[in-house]
C-alpha positions in Angstrom: 0.0 0.0 0.0 2.9 2.4 0.8 4.4 1.7 -2.6 1.1 2.6 -4.3 0.7 5.8 -2.4 4.3 6.7 -3.1 3.9 6.0 -6.8 0.7 8.0 -7.1 2.3 10.9 -5.2 5.4 10.8 -7.3 3.4 10.9 -10.6 1.3 13.8 -9.4 4.4 15.7 -8.3 6.2 15.0 -11.5 3.1 15.7 -13.8 0.9 18.2 -11.9 -1.2 18.9 -15.0 -2.6 15.4 -14.6 -4.6 16.9 -11.8 -6.0 19.6 -14.2 -6.9 17.0 -16.8 -8.5 14.7 -14.3 -10.5 17.5 -12.8 -11.8 18.6 -16.2 -12.7 15.0 -17.1 -14.6 14.5 -13.8 -16.5 17.8 -14.3 -17.3 16.9 -17.9 -18.8 13.5 -16.7 -20.9 15.5 -14.2 -22.2 17.6 -17.0 -20.4 20.8 -16.3 -18.8 22.8 -19.2 -15.0 22.5 -19.2 -14.6 26.2 -20.1 -16.3 27.2 -16.9 -14.3 24.7 -14.8 -10.8 25.7 -16.1 -10.4 28.3 -13.3 -11.3 25.7 -10.6 -8.9 23.2 -12.3 -6.1 25.8 -12.1 -6.9 26.4 -8.5 -6.6 22.7 -7.7 -3.4 22.3 -9.7 -1.5 25.2 -8.1 -0.4 23.4 -4.9 1.0 20.5 -7.0 2.8 23.0 -9.2 4.4 24.6 -6.2 5.7 21.2 -5.0 6.7 20.2 -8.6 8.6 23.4 -9.3 10.4 23.1 -5.9 11.6 19.6 -6.6 12.5 20.1 -10.2 14.5 23.3 -9.4 16.1 21.5 -6.5 17.2 18.7 -8.9 18.4 21.1 -11.6 20.1 23.8 -9.6 20.7 22.2 -6.2 20.4 23.9 -2.9 18.7 27.3 -2.3 15.9 26.9 -4.8 13.2 26.8 -2.2 14.3 30.2 -0.9 14.0 31.8 -4.3 10.6 30.2 -4.9 9.3 31.4 -1.5 10.7 34.8 -2.0 9.1 35.2 -5.4 5.8 34.1 -4.0 6.0 36.7 -1.2 7.0 39.5 -3.5 4.0 38.6 -5.8 1.6 38.6 -2.9 3.0 42.0 -1.7 2.6 43.5 -5.1 -1.0 42.4 -5.5 -1.8 43.5 -1.9 -0.4 47.0 -2.6 -2.1 47.2 -5.9 -5.5 46.1 -4.4 -5.1 48.6 -1.5 -4.3 51.5 -3.8 -7.1 50.7 -6.2 -9.9 50.1 -3.8 -11.1 51.9 -0.7 -11.8 48.6 1.1 -9.2 45.8 0.9 -11.1 42.8 -0.4 -9.2 39.8 0.9 -11.0 37.2 -1.2 -10.3 39.1 -4.4 -6.7 39.5 -3.4 -6.2 35.8 -2.7 -8.0 34.8 -5.9 -5.8 37.1 -8.1 -2.6 36.0 -6.3 -3.4 32.3 -6.6 -4.2 32.6 -10.3 -0.9 34.5 -10.9 0.9 31.8 -9.0 -0.7 29.2 -11.3 0.4 31.1 -14.5 4.0 31.8 -13.3 4.5 28.3 -11.9 3.2 26.7 -15.1 5.7 28.6 -17.1 8.4 27.9 -14.6 7.6 24.2 -14.6 7.9 24.0 -18.4 11.0 26.0 -18.4 12.7 24.0 -15.7 11.8 20.7 -17.5 13.3 22.0 -20.7 16.4 23.3 -18.9 16.8 20.1 -16.9 16.4 17.9 -20.0 18.8 20.0 -22.0 21.4 19.9 -19.2 21.1 16.1 -19.0 21.4 15.7 -22.8 24.5 17.9 -22.8 26.0 15.9 -19.9 25.3 12.7 -21.7 26.8 13.9 -25.0 30.1 14.9 -23.3 
């Protein structure tokens, strides 16, 4: 049982977009339009992307990658908090969290793909030498 849980967790961490695809398939079976559920699928995928980007960056660059990831997430949150506070009289926490979480998804998805490309390129160059 431990091996199965470890295997499934490893697959989800390595391929976080399987969560997105699975969520969209389940919602389609329930009769909901996939276009409407894309935002929810992104929301469910973001935590897995955070873990995936951390582990991939750790394997590509080594130590210190978690600090950069955490720092970038804090800076993004501070930017959106400042922007929301200057734009609105009342600070709307739900709106702030929603915007920040979606931005995390977009940036982490791009980072995930870039890190996979960089990691594969580095391994190919290492193999060719």
